[in-house]
C-alpha positions in Angstrom: 0.0 0.0 0.0 2.7 2.4 0.8 4.4 1.6 -2.5 1.2 2.5 -4.3 1.0 5.8 -2.4 4.6 6.6 -3.3 3.9 5.9 -7.0 0.8 8.0 -6.9 2.8 10.9 -5.4 5.4 10.5 -8.1 2.7 10.4 -10.8 1.0 13.6 -9.4 4.3 15.4 -9.5 5.1 14.2 -13.0 1.6 15.3 -14.3 2.0 18.6 -12.7 5.2 19.1 -14.4 3.8 18.1 -17.7 0.9 20.5 -17.2 3.2 23.3 -16.2 5.4 22.7 -19.1 2.4 22.8 -21.5 1.1 26.1 -20.1 4.5 27.6 -20.5 4.9 26.2 -24.1 1.5 27.7 -24.9 2.4 31.0 -23.5 5.8 31.1 -25.3 4.1 30.2 -28.6 1.5 32.9 -28.2 4.3 35.5 -27.3 6.4 34.7 -30.3 3.4 34.8 -32.6 2.3 38.2 -31.4 5.7 39.6 -32.1 5.1 39.3 -35.9 1.4 40.2 -35.9 0.1 43.8 -36.0 -0.4 46.2 -34.5 3.1 47.0 -33.6 3.9 49.1 -30.3 7.1 50.9 -31.4 7.2 53.2 -28.3 6.9 50.4 -25.9 9.5 48.4 -27.7 12.0 51.4 -27.6 11.2 51.8 -23.8 12.1 48.1 -23.2 15.2 48.3 -25.2 16.4 51.1 -22.9 15.2 49.3 -19.7 16.7 45.8 -20.5 19.8 47.0 -22.5 21.0 50.4 -21.8 20.3 50.5 -18.1 21.8 47.0 -17.7 25.2 48.1 -19.1 26.7 49.1 -15.6 25.9 45.7 -14.1 27.1 43.6 -16.9 30.3 45.8 -17.4 31.2 45.6 -13.7 30.5 41.8 -13.7 32.7 41.4 -16.8 35.7 43.4 -15.8 36.1 41.7 -12.4 35.4 38.2 -13.8 38.1 38.8 -16.5 40.6 40.0 -13.8 40.0 37.1 -11.4 40.1 34.6 -14.4 43.5 36.0 -15.6 44.9 35.7 -12.0 43.6 32.2 -11.4 44.8 30.9 -15.0 48.2 32.3 -14.1 48.5 30.7 -10.9 47.4 27.5 -12.3 49.6 27.6 -15.4 52.6 28.7 -13.2 52.7 25.0 -12.0 53.3 23.7 -15.5 55.4 26.7 -16.9 52.3 27.6 -19.0 51.8 31.2 -17.9 51.8 32.4 -21.6 48.3 30.8 -22.1 46.6 33.4 -19.9 45.6 35.8 -22.7 44.2 32.9 -24.9 42.1 31.1 -22.2 40.7 34.3 -20.7 39.5 35.4 -24.2 38.0 32.0 -25.0 36.4 31.6 -21.6 35.0 35.1 -21.7 33.5 34.9 -25.3 32.3 31.4 -25.3 31.0 30.8 -21.7 31.4 33.5 -18.9 30.3 36.4 -21.0 26.9 35.2 -22.1 26.2 33.1 -19.0 27.1 35.8 -16.4 25.3 38.5 -18.4 22.2 36.3 -18.6 22.2 35.7 -14.9 22.8 39.4 -14.2 19.9 40.5 -16.5 17.8 37.7 -15.0 18.3 39.2 -11.6 17.6 42.8 -12.7 15.3 42.5 -15.6 13.5 39.3 -15.1 12.3 40.3 -11.5 11.3 43.7 -12.7 9.1 42.4 -15.5 7.5 39.9 -13.1 6.9 42.4 -10.6 5.5 44.9 -13.0 3.2 42.5 -14.9 2.3 40.8 -11.6 1.0 44.0 -10.2 -1.0 44.7 -13.2 -2.6 41.3 -13.0 -3.6 41.6 -9.2 -4.8 45.1 -9.7 -6.9 44.0 -12.7 -5.2 46.3 -15.2 -4.5 43.4 -17.6 -8.3 42.7 -17.5 -8.9 46.4 -18.3 -6.6 46.2 -21.4 -8.7 43.3 -22.7 -11.8 45.3 -22.0 -10.2 48.3 -24.2 -9.7 45.7 -27.0 -5.9 45.6 -26.4 -4.4 42.1 -26.4 -2.2 41.8 -23.2 0.1 39.4 -24.9 0.7 41.9 -27.8 0.9 45.0 -25.6 2.8 43.5 -22.5 4.6 40.4 -23.4 5.8 40.5 -27.1 7.7 43.8 -26.7 9.7 42.6 -23.8 10.6 39.4 -25.2 11.7 41.0 -28.7 13.7 43.7 -26.7 15.5 41.1 -24.5 16.4 38.9 -27.6 17.9 42.1 -29.3 19.6 43.7 -26.5 21.2 40.7 -24.6 23.7 39.9 -27.5 24.6 43.5 -27.6 25.2 43.5 -23.8 27.3 40.2 -24.2 29.5 41.7 -26.9 30.2 44.8 -24.7 30.8 42.5 -21.7 33.1 40.4 -23.9 35.3 43.5 -24.6 35.3 44.7 -20.9 36.0 41.2 -19.6 39.0 40.8 -21.9 40.1 44.3 -20.8 39.8 43.3 -17.2 42.2 40.3 -18.0 44.5 42.6 -19.8 44.7 45.1 -16.9 45.6 42.4 -14.5 48.0 40.6 -16.9 49.9 43.8 -17.7 49.7 45.5 -14.3 50.0 42.7 -11.9 51.5 39.7 -13.7 54.1 41.4 -15.8 52.8 40.6 -19.3 53.8 42.9 -22.2 50.8 44.8 -23.3 51.4 44.5 -27.1 52.1 40.8 -26.9 48.8 40.2 -24.7 46.7 42.0 -27.3 48.4 40.2 -30.2 47.9 36.8 -28.6 44.3 37.5 -27.8 43.5 38.6 -31.4 45.4 35.8 -32.9 43.8 33.2 -30.8 40.0 34.2 -30.8 38.0 33.4 -33.8 34.7 34.7 -35.2 33.0 31.5 -34.2 34.0 31.9 -30.6 32.4 35.3 -30.5 29.2 34.4 -32.5 28.6 31.4 -30.4 28.5 33.5 -27.3 26.1 36.0 -29.2 23.7 33.0 -30.1 23.7 31.9 -26.6 22.9 35.4 -25.4 19.8 35.7 -27.7 18.5 32.4 -26.2 19.2 33.6 -22.7 17.4 36.9 -23.4 14.3 35.0 -24.7 14.4 32.9 -21.5 14.8 35.9 -19.2 11.9 37.8 -20.7 9.6 34.7 -21.0 10.0 33.6 -17.5 9.5 37.2 -16.2 6.3 37.6 -18.3 4.9 34.2 -17.6 5.3 34.3 -13.8 4.1 37.9 -13.8 1.2 37.1 -16.0 -0.1 34.2 -13.9 0.5 35.7 -10.5 -2.2 35.6 -8.0 -3.0 36.5 -4.5 -2.1 40.2 -4.0 1.3 41.4 -2.8 2.3 38.1 -1.7 1.6 36.6 -5.0 3.6 39.2 -6.8 6.6 38.5 -4.6 6.5 34.9 -5.2 6.1 35.5 -9.0 9.3 37.6 -8.7 11.2 34.9 -6.9 10.0 32.3 -9.3 11.0 34.4 -12.3 14.6 34.8 -11.3 15.1 31.3 -10.1 13.6 29.7 -13.1 15.3 31.8 -15.6 18.7 31.2 -13.9 18.3 27.4 -13.9 17.1 27.4 -17.4 20.1 29.6 -18.5 22.5 27.1 -16.9 20.7 24.1 -18.4 20.3 25.6 -21.9 23.9 26.8 -21.8 25.2 23.0 -21.6 22.8 22.1 -24.4 23.9 24.9 -26.6 27.5 24.2 -25.9 27.0 20.5 -26.8 25.3 21.5 -30.1 27.7 24.3 -31.1 31.1 22.7 -30.2 30.4 19.0 -30.7 
């Protein structure tokens, strides 16, 4: 009897997971389809480009420069054991462009933007402003969700590209100022080693991460219930789910792009 109760519990959890996955898939399909359907809200899209992209630059830049510096120091200390200190510029550039740049930018934007999107849309849901939009013949998916997802997909690759440059600069500053590298040789090694594919792979990842961040923020905010407590839970769920999906999808994308 206990075994049957255990199996029933597992089944309920699995069915709930499938139901949640189905709701999220339908929501994502509706959001993507509304991006390409008129009417288009250019002013809202421009506002979201500023909120998600421009105002996230300081966070991404600070994260990138300190990550690049710490990475250069750790690689130097590790390579010193094998007399391989010269690989510092190459490994820093490769790690930043392929992995750390897009992943860290995605996580920072998830914490900053995903939470803000969930809180904003969640507040509109519990105060019945979304219902008012429907009453005014304005589709909430078109007006609230589609511009945010499109803006995140556009701006996150740009943020990652800027973050790549800043992160490599952080490694350069530590390498030249603290580790005794020649500045010109450091730059030449970086330019010679990094390929276009290394950079573009990180940008493709960033576009996917931007979609995930905006989707989870919109989805959790759109389905929030229960007043202020529900909005808080939606905000937390948006950040946690987006962060987990970013890390999971990063592994899948790495396998596909570099297999």
